[in-house]
C-alpha positions in Angstrom: -67.9 25.8 -12.6 -65.9 26.6 -15.6 -64.0 29.3 -13.8 -63.3 27.0 -11.0 -61.8 24.3 -13.4 -59.7 26.9 -15.1 -58.3 28.0 -11.7 -57.5 24.5 -10.8 -55.7 24.0 -14.1 -53.6 27.2 -13.6 -52.7 25.8 -10.0 -51.6 22.5 -11.5 -49.4 24.2 -14.1 -47.8 26.5 -11.5 -47.0 23.4 -9.3 -45.5 21.5 -12.3 -43.4 24.5 -13.2 -42.2 24.8 -9.7 -41.3 21.1 -9.5 -39.4 21.3 -12.8 -37.5 24.3 -11.5 -36.0 22.4 -8.6 -34.9 19.3 -10.2 -31.1 19.3 -10.3 -29.4 19.0 -13.6 -27.0 16.1 -13.9 -23.4 17.1 -13.1 -21.1 17.2 -16.1 -18.8 14.1 -16.6 -15.1 14.5 -16.1 -13.7 15.8 -19.3 -10.1 14.7 -19.0 -7.7 12.9 -16.6 -4.1 13.2 -17.5 -1.4 10.9 -16.0 2.2 11.6 -16.9 5.6 10.3 -15.5 8.4 11.8 -17.5 11.4 9.6 -17.7 9.7 6.5 -16.3 10.3 3.1 -17.9 7.4 1.4 -19.6 7.2 -1.1 -16.6 7.2 1.6 -14.0 4.6 3.6 -15.8 2.4 0.7 -16.1 2.7 -0.1 -12.4 1.9 3.4 -11.4 -1.1 3.6 -13.6 -2.4 0.3 -12.2 -1.9 1.6 -8.7 -3.7 5.0 -9.4 -6.8 5.4 -7.4 -8.0 8.2 -9.9 -7.7 6.0 -12.9 -9.5 3.2 -11.2 -12.3 5.5 -10.2 -12.6 6.8 -13.8 -12.5 3.2 -15.1 -15.3 2.2 -12.7 -17.5 5.2 -13.5 -17.1 6.8 -10.0 -16.7 10.3 -11.3 -19.0 12.2 -9.0 -17.0 15.1 -7.4 -17.0 13.6 -3.9 -15.6 10.3 -5.3 -12.9 12.0 -7.3 -11.8 14.3 -4.5 -11.4 11.4 -2.1 -9.3 9.5 -4.7 -7.2 12.6 -5.5 -6.4 13.1 -1.7 -5.4 9.5 -1.3 -3.4 9.4 -4.5 -0.2 10.9 -3.1 0.3 8.1 -0.6 -0.8 5.4 -3.0 1.8 6.3 -5.5 4.5 7.2 -3.0 4.6 3.6 -1.7 5.2 2.4 -5.2 7.9 4.8 -5.8 9.8 3.7 -2.8 9.7 0.2 -4.2 11.6 1.6 -7.2 14.1 3.3 -4.9 12.8 6.9 -5.5 13.0 8.7 -2.2 12.8 12.4 -3.6 9.9 12.4 -5.9 7.5 15.2 -6.6 3.9 14.2 -7.0 1.3 16.6 -8.2 -2.5 16.0 -8.3 -4.2 19.0 -9.7 -8.0 19.3 -9.8 -9.1 22.0 -12.2 -5.7 23.6 -11.7 -5.6 23.4 -7.9 -3.4 21.0 -5.9 -5.7 18.4 -4.3 -3.7 18.5 -1.1 -4.6 22.2 -0.8 -8.3 21.7 -1.1 -10.0 21.7 2.3 -11.4 18.3 3.1 -14.6 20.1 4.2 -15.1 21.5 0.8 -16.1 19.4 -2.3 -16.3 21.2 -5.7 -19.8 21.0 -7.2 -18.2 19.7 -10.4 -14.8 18.7 -11.6 -13.8 19.0 -15.3 -10.1 18.2 -15.4 -7.6 16.3 -13.3 -3.9 16.2 -14.1 -1.5 13.8 -12.2 2.3 14.4 -12.8 5.1 12.6 -11.1 8.6 13.9 -11.2 10.6 10.8 -10.3 13.8 12.3 -9.0 17.0 10.1 -8.8 17.0 6.4 -8.0 18.8 5.9 -4.7 21.3 3.2 -4.1 22.3 1.5 -0.9 25.2 3.2 0.9 25.3 1.2 4.1 23.1 -1.9 4.2 23.4 -3.9 7.3 21.3 -6.2 9.6 22.6 -7.6 12.8 22.9 -9.9 14.5 22.3 -12.6 11.9 21.9 -16.3 12.7 24.7 -18.6 11.4 24.1 -19.5 7.8 21.6 -16.8 7.0 21.8 -15.6 3.4 20.4 -12.1 2.7 19.0 -11.2 -0.8 21.7 -10.4 -3.2 20.2 -6.9 -3.9 20.7 -5.8 -0.3 24.3 -4.5 -0.8 26.1 -1.1 -1.1 25.8 0.3 -4.7 22.5 -1.4 -5.7 19.1 0.2 -6.1 17.7 0.9 -2.7 14.3 -0.6 -3.3 12.0 -0.8 -0.3 11.0 -4.3 -1.3 14.6 -5.4 -1.0 14.7 -4.0 2.5 11.6 -5.8 3.3 12.8 -9.1 1.8 16.2 -8.9 3.8 14.4 -8.3 7.1 12.3 -11.2 6.5 15.2 -13.4 5.6 17.0 -12.4 8.7 14.1 -13.1 11.0 13.5 -16.5 9.4 17.0 -17.3 9.9 16.7 -16.9 13.7 13.2 -18.5 13.8 14.5 -21.7 11.9 17.0 -22.1 14.9 14.3 -22.0 17.4 14.2 -18.3 18.2 10.4 -17.9 17.5 10.2 -14.6 19.2 12.8 -12.9 17.0 11.8 -9.4 16.1 13.3 -6.1 14.9 14.6 -4.0 17.8 15.9 -0.9 16.2 16.6 0.9 12.9 18.7 3.8 11.5 17.6 4.9 8.0 19.1 8.0 6.5 18.4 9.2 3.0 21.3 11.3 1.8 20.0 13.6 -0.8 23.4 15.0 -1.8 24.7 11.6 -2.9 21.4 9.9 -3.6 22.2 7.1 -1.2 20.1 5.3 1.4 22.0 4.3 4.5 20.2 1.6 6.5 21.2 -0.4 9.6 18.6 -2.7 11.2 19.0 -4.3 14.6 17.4 -7.6 15.6 16.5 -9.1 19.0 16.7 -13.0 18.6 15.0 -13.7 21.9 15.5 -17.1 23.7 15.8 -20.4 21.9 12.5 -22.2 22.5 11.9 -25.9 22.8 8.9 -28.2 22.2 7.0 -28.8 25.4 4.3 -31.4 25.9 2.5 -32.5 22.8 -1.1 -33.6 23.1 -2.5 -35.1 19.7 -6.4 -35.4 19.5 -8.5 -37.9 17.6 -5.7 -40.5 17.7 -7.7 -43.6 19.0 -5.8 -46.0 16.6 -2.3 -44.5 16.8 0.0 -44.2 19.8 0.8 -40.6 20.9 4.5 -41.4 20.7 4.1 -42.5 17.0 2.4 -39.3 16.1 5.0 -37.3 17.8 7.8 -39.0 15.9 6.0 -38.7 12.5 5.4 -35.0 13.1 9.0 -34.5 14.3 7.7 -32.8 17.5 9.6 -34.6 20.2 9.3 -32.9 23.5 12.5 -31.1 24.3 13.5 -30.7 20.8 14.3 -27.2 19.4 11.2 -25.4 18.1 11.1 -25.5 14.3 8.4 -23.5 12.7 8.6 -25.6 9.4 7.9 -28.8 11.4 4.9 -27.3 13.0 3.5 -26.0 9.7 3.9 -29.4 8.2 
């Protein structure tokens, strides 16, 4: 009986040892994450850091290798959009994971651990507008002052200029106005962005039949007059929003 108990004890110890042997050790935490942008202004550096997916992952404690690699691969595009907003069309972005460029790591392979990540951005020159045109424009349209030759070619300025041009047509009843073509050339020899946008205004639309609902106490004609939506009048998006 005593021999059987001793054998059972040995079996329990052996199982315990085997179980302990297969428990995975916790992965080491990320040791360092460097983020450098030589020559950047304090404002641009702050914007880039705030946009960084890797810095966000670190701050939120998502430092498992699979999370870090996903953030590292997406970091290039995330930062590039912000650099375009500053008129940087020839930057060099490096995201090195333990010395290897993240873009070169196969998406089918995730390191078992990651110790160091270094993000470095070489800004390159800030481009200025060479050609900056949008046509045709509705009469009275005012484009942003920054959309002009010689000024920083920020992508946000292009976006705002296109929006202003479309709004100019829509305010005159061309509700279907849309971009119809573009020619964008970044001249790396002169650091200039030449951009020409073409619009298709479409037909001028007019208000058709207006049918108010829930107006038991007010005449339909009165509601139409108050709303400024007289049938046959030129379509005005501002009046409809109001």
